[in-house]
BADREN-196540 format. One record per residue: x, y, z of N, C-alpha, C in turn; residue in three letters. Coordinates in steps of 0.1 Angstrom, whole numbers, plus 2048, in hexadecimal, padded with zeros to 3 digits. Layout:
<recs>
XYZXYZXYZala ...
</recs>
This chain:
<recs>
2E28793592E38883572D588E358met 2D48993602C78A03612C58A8354his 2B98A734F2B58AF3432A98B7347arg 2AB8C53472A18CE34D2968D1343gly 28D8DB3462828DF33E2868E4330pro 2918EB32F2958F03222988E4318met 29F8DA31D2A28CE3152958C8310phe 28B8C631A27F8C03162778C830Carg 2778D530D2708DE3042758DC2F6arg 2838DC2F52898DB2E82878CD2E2leu 2868C32EA2848B62E52768B52E0ala 26C8BA2E725E8BA2E325D8C22D6leu 2638CD2D52638D52C92688CE2BDala 2738C62BF2798BE2B426F8B42AFgly 2688AD2B925F8A32B52538A92ADleu 24F8B52B22448BC2AB2488BF29Dala 2548C429B2598C828E25A8BC285phe 25F8B128A2608A52822528A027Eala 2488A128623B89D2832358A6278ala 2388B32782338BC26E23A8B9260leu 2468B526124D8B22542478A624Dala 24089D25423A89224E22C890253ala 22389924D21589925220E88C250pro 2048892581FD87D2571F487D24Bala 1F18712461EA86F23A1DC87623Agly 1D68762461C987D2471C988B242ala 1D58922431D68A02401D68A2231ala 1D78972291D789821A1C989A214asp 1BF89821D1B18992181AB8A621Basp 1A98AE2101A48BC2121AE8C6216gly 1A98D22191B18DD21C1B48DD22Bthr 1C18DD22F1C58DC23D1CD8E9240val 1C98EF24C1D18FA2511D88F525Eval 1E58F725E1ED8F326A1F18FF271arg 1EF8FF27E1F090B2861F7908293phe 1FF91129820690F2A51FE9172AFile 1F79112B81F09182C31FA91D2CDpro 1F59262D61FE92C2E02019232EBhis 1FA9182EC1FC90F2F71F69012F4ala 1F98F72FC1F48EA2FA1E68E92FFasp 1DD8E22F81CF8E02FD1CF8D5307leu 1CD8D83141CC8CD31E1BE8CB323ala 1B68D53231A88D432819E8D731Dile 1958CD31B18B8CF31017D8D1315ile 17B8D232216F8D632816E8E5327asp 1658EB31F1668FA31D163902329pro 15D8FC33415A90434016490234Btyr 16C8F834A1748F435517F8FD358phe 18590334E19090C35018F919348ser 19592334D1949303471A093333Dgly 1A992833B1B492B3331B092D324val 1B893531D1B49393101B492E305tyr 1BD9243071BE91A2FD1B19112FDile 1AB90F30919E90830A193911304thr 19391E30618992730018B9272F1arg 1979272EC1999272DD19491B2D7asn 19790F2DD1919032D81829032D9tyr 17C9092E316E90A2E41679122D9gly 16D91C2D41679242C916791C2BCtyr 16F9122BB16E90A2AF1648FF2B0leu 1638F92BC15B8ED2BE14C8F02C2val 14B8FB2CA13D8FF2CF13890B2C8tyr 12C90F2CC12691B2C81219232D4asp 11E9302D21199382DD10C93E2D9thr 1059422E30F89492E10F99562DBleu 10395E2E010696B2DA11596B2D9phe 11A9752D11289762CE12C9852CDala 1399882CF13E9952CF1449982C1leu 1429A42BC1489A82AF1569AD2B2asp 15D9B32A816B9B72AA16C9C32B3his 1609CA2B51609D52BF15A9D12CCglu 1589C42CE1539BF2DB1459C22DDphe 13D9C42D312E9C62D41289B82D2his 11D9B52DA1179A82D910D9A72CDpro 10C99B2C71039982BD0FE98A2BEhis 0F29872BA0ED9792BB0F59702B2pro 0F69632B70FD9592B00F494D2AFglu 0F29452B90E893A2B90DA93F2BBmet 0D994B2C00CB9502C30C69572B6val 0B99542B30B295A2A80AC9682ACglu 0A59672B809E9742BC09D9732CCser 09A97F2D209897F2E009098B2E4trp 08B98B2F00839962F5087998304thr 0849A43090869A631807A9AE31Cser 0779AC32906C9B432F0709C2331ser 0669CB3340699D93360729DB342glu 0709D334C0789D53580869CE357asp 0889C734C0959C13490989B4351gly 08D9AE35708F9A336008B995359leu 08499634E08098A34708598A338thr 08D98033509397F32708F972321trp 08B97331508796730D08E966300gln 09495A2FD09C9582F209794C2E9phe 09894E2DC0959432D30A19402CAthr 0A49332CA0B092E2C20AD92E2B3leu 0B79302AB0B592F29D0B4920298arg 0AF91F28C0AD9112870BA90A283asp 0B98FD2820C48F527D0D18F5285lys 0CF8F72920DB8F529B0DB8E72A0leu 0E78E129E0E98D32A10F68D02A7ala 0F78C72B11038C22B610B8B92ADphe 1178B62B011F8AE2A711A89F2A7his 11389B2B110D88E2B110088D2AAasp 0FC8972A30F089729C0E389C2A3gly 0E489D2B00D88A22B80D68B12B6gln 0CA8B52B50C68C32B40C98CA2C1gln 0CE8D72C00D08DF2CC0C28E42D1val 0C08E12DD0B38E52E40B58EF2EEarg 0AA8F52F20AA8FF2FD0AF8F930Aala 0AC8EC30B0B08E53170BF8E4318ala 0C68E230D0D48E230C0DA8F0311asp 0D48FA30C0D89083100D790A31Fval 0CB9063240C99093330D390133Bval 0D58F43380DF8EC33F0ED8F233Eala 0F18F73320FE8FC32F100909337ser 0F69123370F891F33E0F991C34Dleu 0F29133530F291036110090B365lys 10690235C1138FC35F11E90735Darg 11D90E35212691935012692335Btrp 11A92736011993136A12192D377gly 12292037A12991C38613891E384gln 13D91D37814C91E37515192C371arg 14893336B14D94036614C94B371asn 15895037515895A38015896837Basp 15596B36E15397836A14497B36Aser 13D97835F12F97A35E12696E364tyr 12B96236212395636511E955373gly 12695637D12295438A11996038Fgln 11C96C38A11497738D106976386ala 10697037A0F996E3740F096537Cleu 0F69593800EE9503870E9955394leu 0F195E39A0ED9653A70E196E3A5ala 0E09743990D597D3950C9976390ala 0CA96938D0BF9623860B595C390val 0A995D38C09E95639309C94838Dasp 09A94838009993B37909F93C36Bthr 0A59313660A892F3580A1923354ile 09892334A09191734608E917337asp 08C90B332088909324079909323ala 07491131A06591331806090930Eleu 0699053040668FB2FA0738F72F4asp 0738F02E907F8EB2E30898F62DFgly 0849022DB08D90C2D608D9192DElys 08591A2E80849262F00889242FFthr 09092D30409392D31209193B318phe 09093B32508D94832C097949338arg 09B95633A0A395934609B96434Eile 09796035A09096A36309996E36Eval 09B97B36F0A498037909D985386leu 0A59853910A098B39D0A499A39Elys 0AE99D3960B29AB3960B99AE388gln 0BA9BA3840BF9BD3760CD9B8375pro 0D09B33690DD9AE3660E09AF357phe 0ED9B23520F09B33440F09A533Dpro 0E59A033A0E39923360EA990328val 0E899831F0EE9963110FD997312ile 1029A031A1119A131C117994321asp 10F98E32B114982331114976326ala 10997531E10896A31511296C309leu 11797830712097B2FC12E97B300ala 13197A30D13F97C31114997230Bthr 15597730816096F30416896B310met 16697131B16E96E32716D96032Bthr 17895932D17894B33017494833Fser 16E93D34216793433815C93B331pro 15A93832415193E31C14493631Bthr 13893C31A12B93531B12892E30Dpro 13192430A12E91B2FF122912303phe 11B90D2F810F9052FB1138F62F7ile 1118ED3011148DF3001078D7301met 1078CA2FD0FB8C22FF0F78C130Epro 0EA8C03110E68BF31E0EC8B4326glu 0EE8A831F0F489C32510289F32Barg 10A8A93241178AC3291168B8333leu 10D8C133110B8CC33A1068C8347ala 1018BC3480FC8B83551078B235Egln 1148B135811F8AD3601228B736Bthr 1268B237612A8BB3811348C637Casp 1318D23801398DD37B1488DC37Fala 14B8D43891598D338D15F8C6389phe 1598BF38015E8B337915F8B536Bthr 16B8B336516E8B53571668AC34Egln 1608B134415B8A93391668A532Fthr 16589A32916F89532016A894311lys 15D89830F1568973031558A42FCasp 15C8A62F015B8B32EA1508B62E0pro 1448B02E31398B12DA1338BF2DCthr 1348C72D112E8D42D11258D62C5gly 1228E22C111A8E52B51218EF2ACser 12E8F12AE1358FB2A713A8F7299gly 1418FF2921448FD28414F8F2282pro 1568EE28D1608E428C15D8D9296phe 1628CD2931618C229C1708BE2A0lys 1728BC2AD17F8B72B21808A82AEmet 18B8A42A818D8962A41958902B0val 18D88A2B91938842C519D8792C2met 19B8712B81A48662B51B286B2B1ser 1B38782AD1C087D2A91C68872B3glu 1BF8882BE1C58922C81D188B2CFtrp 1DC8932CE1E888F2D51EC89A2DFgln 1E88982EC1EB8A32F61FA8A52F6pro 1FD8B22F620B8B62F62118B82E8gly 2098B52DE20E8B52D12038BB2C6his 1F88B42C51EF8B72BA1E08B62BElys 1D88C02B81CA8BF2B91C58C12ABval 1BB8B92A71B58B929A1A78BD29Aval 1A38C62911958CA2901908C8281phe 1858C227F1808C02721738C8270ala 1718CD2641668D52601598CD264lys 14F8D426A1428CF26D1398D1261asn 1378C725812F8C924C1208CD24Fpro 11C8CA25B10E8CD25E10B8DA264asp 1168E22671148EF26D10E8F9264tyr 1039002680FC90A260100918266val 10891F25F10D92C264102937263pro 10394226A0FB94D2680FE95425Aarg 0F595C2560F79622490FF96F249thr 10297525510A98125611897D253glu 12098724F12F98524D13598225Bpro 14097B25B14797926814C98726Epro 14B98827B14F994282153991290asp 15F99229416498E2A116397F2A2gly 15C97B2AD15A96C2AE14C9682ABval 1459712A413796F2A0135970291gly 12897128D12597227F124965279gly 12596526B125958264132950265gly 13194526B13E93D26C13E933261lys 14293825514292F249150929248val 15191C24915E91524916191123Aval 16D91523617191322817D90A227lys 18190423218C8FA2321878ED238ile 18E8E32371898D623B18E8D1249asp 19A8D724D1A08D22591AA8DC25Earg 1AA8DD26C1B48E52731BC8DC27Cval 1C98DE27B1D28D62841DA8E028Dglu 1D88DF29A1E08E72A31EC8DE2A6trp 1F88E32A22048DD2A520C8E52B0asp 20C8DF2BC2128E62C72218E52C6tyr 2288F12C52378F22C423B8FB2CFile 2418F62DA2448FF2E52509082E3pro 2599042DA26590C2D82639162CDasp 2669232D026492E2C626C92D2BAgly 2789292BB2819272AF27C91D2A6val 2779122AB2729072A326590B29Cthr 25C9122A425091729F252921293ala 25C92A29525F93428B26392D27Eleu 26C92327F27191C27426691526Cgln 25D90E27425290726E249910266ala 24791C26B23F92626424692B257leu 25292E25825A93424D25B929242lys 25C91C24625E91223C25190D236asp 24691223B23990E23623490123Cgly 23A8FC2472358EF24D2298F2255glu 2278FE25921A90225F21590F258val 20891225A20291D25320092925Casp 2019272691FF933272205930280gly 20893B28720E93A29420694429Dtrp 1FF93F2A71F69482AE1FE9532B6glu 20894F2BD20F9582C621E9592C2asn 2209612B822D9642B323596B2BEala 2419662C124996C2CB24D97A2C7ala 24D9842D024F9922CC25D9942C6asn 26798C2CA27498E2C427498B2B5asp 26A9832B026A9802A226198829Atyr 2599912A024F9992992559A228Eval 2609A92912669B228626A9A927Apro 27099E27C274996270268990269gly 25E98C27025298726A24A992262leu 24B99E2672449A926024B9AC253ala 2589A925225F9AC24625F9A123Cala 25A99524025A98923724E98A22Easp 25098A22024598C21723C980216pro 24097421C23896821C22F967228asp 23197123222A97023E22097C240ile 21597924520B98424920B985258thr 20E99025E20E99226C201999270leu 1FA99327A1EE99827F1EF99B28Elys 1E99A72921E99AA2A01DE9A12A6ser 1E299A2B11D99912B71CF9992BFarg 1D49A02C91CC9A72D21D59AF2DCala 1D09B72E41D89BC2EF1D69B42FCgln 1E19B23031E19A930F1E69B131Bphe 1E29AD3261E69B33331ED9A833Bile 1FA9AB33E2019A23471FC9A3355gly 1FB99835C1F599836A1FE98F373thr 1FF99238020598A38A1FA987394met 1F997A3971EE9753A01F596E3ACarg 1F09713B81F596B3C41EC9603C9phe 1F29563D01EA94C3D61E79513E5asn 1DB9543E81D79593F51D694E3FFtrp 1D69423FB1D49374041E193340Bleu 1EC9364051F993240B20293D40Fgln 20A93C41921494641C21F947412pro 22595240F22495E417219968412pro 21396540620A96F4001FC96E405phe 1F99674101ED9684171ED97441Fasp 1F897B4211FA9874281F999341Easn 1F099C4211EE9A74171FB9B0416val 2039B142120F9B94202199B4416lys 2199A64152229A040B21E9A43FDmet 2119A43FA20B9A73ED20E9B63EAarg 20C9BE3F520E9CD3F321D9D03F0gln 2269C83F62349CA3F42389C73E6ala 2329BD3E02359BA3D222F9C53C9val 2239CA3CC21D9D53C42269E13C5leu 22D9E33D02359EF3D12419EF3C8gln 2469E33C32529E33BB2509DF3ADval 2439DB3A92419D739B2439E3392val 24B9E138824E9EB37E2489E6370asn 23D9EC36C2379E73602409E8353gln 2489F23532519F434725B9E8346ser 2609E33522699D83512629CC34Basp 2559CA35024E9BE34A24B9C033Ctyr 2479CB3372439CD32924F9CC320met 25A9D23242669D131C26A9C231Aala 2699BA32426D9AC3232629A431Bala 2559A731D24B99F3172479A3309met 2499B03062449B52F924E9BD2F1ala 25A9BF2F62659C52EF2639D32EBgly 2629D62DE2609E32D82559EB2E0asp 2599F72E524F9FF2EC242A022E5pro 242A022D7236A042D022C9F92D1lys 2319EE2D72289E22D92229E22E7asn 2259EB2F02209EB2FD21E9F8303trp 2179F930F215A05316213A01325arg 217A0A32E214A0833C205A0A33Ethr 1FFA033471F1A0434A1EEA02359cys 1EEA0D3601EDA0D36E1DEA0C373tyr 1D8A0136E1CA9FF3711C79F0372ser 1BD9ED37A1B99DE37A1B09DB36Eval 1AC9E53661A59E435A1AD9E734Ephe 1A99E23421B19E53361B19F4333ala 1BC9F832E1BEA0732A1BBA0931Bcys 1AFA0D3191ABA1130B1A8A2030Bphe 19BA23308197A31307198A38315asp 193A3031F192A3532D19CA2D335his 1A4A3433D1ADA2E3461A9A31355val 1A5A2735D1A2A2A36B1AEA2D373glu 1AEA3837A1BAA3C3811B9A3C390thr 1ADA3A3961ABA3A3A41B3A2F3AAarg 1BBA323B41C3A283BB1D0A243B4gly 1D2A293A81DDA233A01EBA283A4ser 1ECA323AD1F9A363B2201A2B3B9glu 1FAA213BE201A163C4209A0E3BAala 206A0F3AD20DA083A2215A1239Aleu 20FA1E398216A2838F220A31396ala 221A313A322AA3A3AA238A343AAgly 242A3B3B0250A373B1251A293B7pro 259A213B225CA133B7265A153C3arg 262A0E3CE269A103DB26CA023E1asp 2789FD3DF27C9F03E527D9F13F4tyr 2829FC3F92839FE4082769FD40Fasp 26CA0440925EA0340F2599F540Elys 25B9EF4022569E140025C9D740Aala 2699D940C2709D041626B9D1424lys 2679DD4282619E04352549D8436lys 24C9D842B2409D142B2429C242Dleu 24C9BD4262509AF4272539AB435val 25B9B443B25F9B24492539B2453ala 24A9BC45023E9BD4592359B0457glu 2369AA44B22E99E44923399244Fala 23F99345424598845B24C97D452gly 24F98144625597843D263974442tyr 26696644227296144727A95843Dlys 27995C43128195442727A948421gly 26D94742426693B41E26693A40Fglu 26792E40926792D3FB25B9323F4arg 25D9393E925293F3E22529393D4val 2489313D024792A3C32419333B9val 2489363AF24393E3A3242935397leu 23693439223392C386238933379leu 23F92B371245931364241928359asp 23992D34F23592634323F929338ala 24992133725592432E25292331Fala 24791C31C24491A30D23C926308asp 23893031023193C30B23A94730Dile 24194D30324C95630524896230Epro 23D96830C239974314238970323gln 23296432523096033323D95C33Aleu 24695633225395333725B95F33Bhis 25A96933226197633525B97C342ala 24E97C34324798134E24C97A35Bglu 24D96D35B25296636726096936Aala 26996B36027796F36327897C36Aleu 27098636527099336B26B992379val 26198B37B25B989389265983392thr 26C97838E27697139628197B39Bala 28698339129098D39528B99739Fasp 27F99C39D2799A63A62779A03B4met 2729943B526F98E3C227C98B3C9leu 2879873C22949853C829A9923CDlys 29899D3C629D9AA3CA2969AE3D7arg 2899AA3D82819AD3E42869A53F0leu 28E99B3EE2939933F928C9863FBgly 2849823F127C9753F22849693EDleu 28195E3F22879513EE27F94B3E3asn 28394E3D727B94B3CB27F93E3C5val 2759353C32779283BC26F9293AFasp 27592A3A326F92B39626B91D391val 25F91A39025A90D38B25790E37Cala 26190A37426190B36625B8FF35Fthr 2509003592498F53512438FA345thr 23B8F233E2338F63332268FB338glu 21F90333021290A3342088FF338trp 2078F43311FE8EA3351FF8E5343gly 20C8E434820E8E035520B8EB35Fthr 20E8F735B20B9033641FC904367val 1F390235C1E590435E1DF8F9366ile 1E68ED3671E18E33701E58E637Elys 1F18EB3801F68EE38D1EF8F9394arg 1EB90438D1E590F3931D890C39Bile 1D29013981C68FE39F1C88F73ACtyr 1D58F43AF1D88ED3BC1D88F73C7ser 1D18F33D21D08FB3DE1D98F63E9lys 1E28EC3E51EB8E63EE1F68EF3F2asp 1FD8ED3FD20A8F44002148F23F6pro 21E8FA3F52288F93EA2308ED3EBile 2328E73F723A8DA3F82318CE3F3asp 2258D13F021C8C63EA2178CA3DClys 21E8D23D521A8D53C82138E23C6gly 2128EB3D120B8F73CF2149023C9gly 21090E3CB21791A3C52149263CCtrp 21C9313C921A93E3D02179493C6asn 21E94A3BB21C9553B121A94F3A3val 21195539C20E95038F20D95C386phe 21495C37A21396837120D963364val 20596B35E1FF9683511FB97534Athr 1F39743401EE9803391DF97D334ala 1D79873351C99873311C8990325tyr 1BF98C31C1BB9953111B59A2317ala 1B99AD3121B39BA3171A49BA316ala 19F9B330C1909B230B18A9AB316ser 1929A331E18D99C32A18F9A4337asp 1939B03361969B934118F9C633Fmet 1849C733A17D9D33361769DA342leu 1719D134B1689D73561699CD362asn 1619D036C1629C637815C9B9375pro 1549B736B14E9AA3671599A1361ala 15F9A735616899F34E17699D355thr 17A9A635E1879A536418799A36Fthr 18A98E36B188982374192984380arg 19E98A37E1A898A3881A3993394ser 19899A3931939A239E18A9993A7leu 18798D3A317E9853AB1859813B8arg 17D9823C318397F3D11799793DAala 17496D3D616A9663DE17095C3E8pro 17E95B3E81849523F21869443ECgly 18893B3F518B92D3F01819263E8ala 17492B3E91699263E116A92B3D2ser 1729343CF17393A3C21799303B8gly 1779343AB17C92C3A018A93039Cval 18C93D39C1999423971A593F3A0leu 1AF93839B1BB9353A41C09423AApro 1C49403B71C994B3BF1C094E3CBgly 1B394B3C91A994B3D31A99573DCtrp 1AA9633D61AA96F3DE19D9703E6ala 19D9763F11929763FB190984400asp 18798C3F918499A3FD17599C3FBasp 16D99B40615F99D40515B9AB400pro 1639B54041609C33FF1619C43F0lys 16C9BE3EA16D9BE3DC1629B63D5leu 15D9AB3DB1529A43D51459AC3D6glu 1439B33E11379BB3E31379C63D9ala 1429CD3D61439D83CD13F9D23BFleu 1449C73BB1429C13AE1339BE3ADarg 12C9B93B711E9B73B71169C43B5ala 11B9CE3BB1149DB3B91169E03ABgln 1219DD3A51239E13971199DA38Etrp 1179CD39010E9C63881009CB389phe 0FC9CF3950EE9D33980EC9E2393ala 0F69EA3920F49F838D0F09F837Fala 0E7A0137C0E2A0236E0E7A0F368arg 0ECA193700F0A2536B0FFA25368asp 104A2935C112A2935811BA30361ala 117A3C36611FA4436F121A3D37Cala 116A37381117A2F38E121A2338Cval 120A1D381129A1137E137A1637Earg 13AA21378147A2737714DA2A384ser 145A2F38D149A3239B14DA263A2glu 144A1B3A1147A0F3A8153A083A2ile 156A09395162A0339016EA0A395ala 16DA17397179A1E39D17BA1A3ACala 170A173B3172A123C1178A043C1gln 1749FC3B71799EF3B61889F03B4ile 18D9F93AB19B9FA3A91A29FE3B5gln 19DA083BC1A3A0C3C91A5A013D3glu 19A9F93D419B9EE3DD1A59E33D8arg 1A59E13CB1AF9D73C61BD9DA3C9ala 1C09E73C81CE9EB3CB1D19EC3DAphe 1C79EA3E21C99E93F01CC9DA3F4glu 1C39D13EF1C49C33F31CC9BA3EAthr 1CE9BF3DD1D79B93D31D39AA3D0val 1C79A83CA1C499B3C51CD9973B9pro 1D29A13B11DB99F3A61E29AD3A4phe 1ED9AC39C1F49B83981F49B9388ile 1EF9C33821F09C53731FF9C9370pro 2049C33652129C53622159CC355leu 20A9D234F20C9DA3432049D3337gly 2019DB32D1F99D73222019D7315gln 2009CB30E2099CA3022019C32F7tyr 2069C42EB2009BE2DF2069B12DBarg 1FE9A72D820499A2D32029992C4gly 2099902BE20898F2AF2079802ACtyr 1FF97E2A11FF97129A20597228Dser 20A96728721096727A20A95C272ala 20895F26520295625C20995524Ftyr 20994A24820F94923B206952231arg 20C95722720596021E1FB959215gly 1FA94C2151F094520D1E3944214asn 1E29492211D59492281CE956226leu 1C19562231B99622221AD96022Athr 1A696B22D19996B23419B969243gly 1A796D2481A996D2571A097625Eile 19897226718E97A26E195982279val 19298F27A197998284192995292asp 19998E29919498A2A71A09862AFthr 19F9892BC1AB9852C51AC9762C7pro 1A296E2C21A29602C31A495A2B5ile 1AD9502B31B094A2A61A49422A2pro 19B94729919093F29419493B285val 18E93128019292C27318692C269phe 17B93126D17093326317493F25Atrp 16F93F24E17294A24518094923Fgly 18894024419693F240197936233leu 19F93B22A1A293321D1B193121Cglu 1B59262161C39232131C5920204lys 1CE9281FF1D09271F01D991B1EDlys 
</recs>
């Protein structure tokens, strides 16, 4: 008898729940916080992938030179002091005292230099652009390093970015690994250590307090400030089924749930034993594979843009209208909403016009593989709406339903669909990662040499982005950003699907939860 993805998800959830009901003996020592992450941790190289579960792991295990507060302003973290030349081309940084890796080795400027060079090859928001602007990055002594630029660049913003892959600092011996080869060693200098002997991929990740970590003296703020750890151990228990996750939280088998399904939010808000926290605002996105037909043809991408209805997506992904808004921009919609070119998405939806574009593109019923991450409720809903829309457009849609961990491995395949490739991928980015042309990774279009799956190829879009980095005047940058949006709605590297709010849920016996879109566990106390 064939047993499909839903059977496997429920079976896995049952195993996870059984494990929670009988925790391992190691969990009896000290204060343990059990937490359901939004996805399974499959990649522990902090630079190798831009997926958020790897970034979230990174903030526990590694440290950063600078960090963003709750209003996304940068502050020093590993850095004690810094200077810049009057022309803004030479930057010198000194590390603070008592920084050490989990293996006992002191953090050196040489570790920072090697880390930044490797990160810069993988990060397609600030990192690659920083390396392009750099003349030299070198260590001056054990604690001091220098960045010399060929042209002006927002250095501090780059070093503080949360956008994945994030510039975490790793030992030089690991940072010297080829940027396109995954490291398997989680040695960092952060407030927690990953307990590799207890890692069960697909089920559990364990983090132990790093007793040698010396936090800053400032209070915690965002992902920075003083990272004072008040618990002994964090256990991520991956439960892909929402019903099982909800029951585990309500029964006290777990202490927190990162991505509470929106259907359950009203009930959780009314539960006196549960504290509901707004995670962040997210933006749904649809990404096309430009290397494979039919979306290697711009008319096919424009046809889909013509029929996307953000309200349909947001109703399915976020439910109550107070949890979402339409956002007809390639950038996040906060105080300022960029409108140039947005009529392509904001105007009346027209299937007749879209079908003419499909015909002009020469589409003849080829199979279109749509990736569906069924264990993340918002992304699963996003995929179902996409499948219905593409079928109404007359496309032969094949929905490939798996868990998120499988999806993030498959999206890096450049093979044809009959050899494991794909055509359409839907996901969501934190709105804080779509603030401008630097952080909005989905705008990258360097072709097959690029890092971001989809491999959009648009030299004009890349040139405009380079102009944005080089501009020092805010008004000039704003004009370039508007031109970038106009171009993006012409060539369609991705389609924004609306902006919504996510929620996390915690048991009431947890206090000190830091206000950040990333689940961090410093400052946290368990009664």
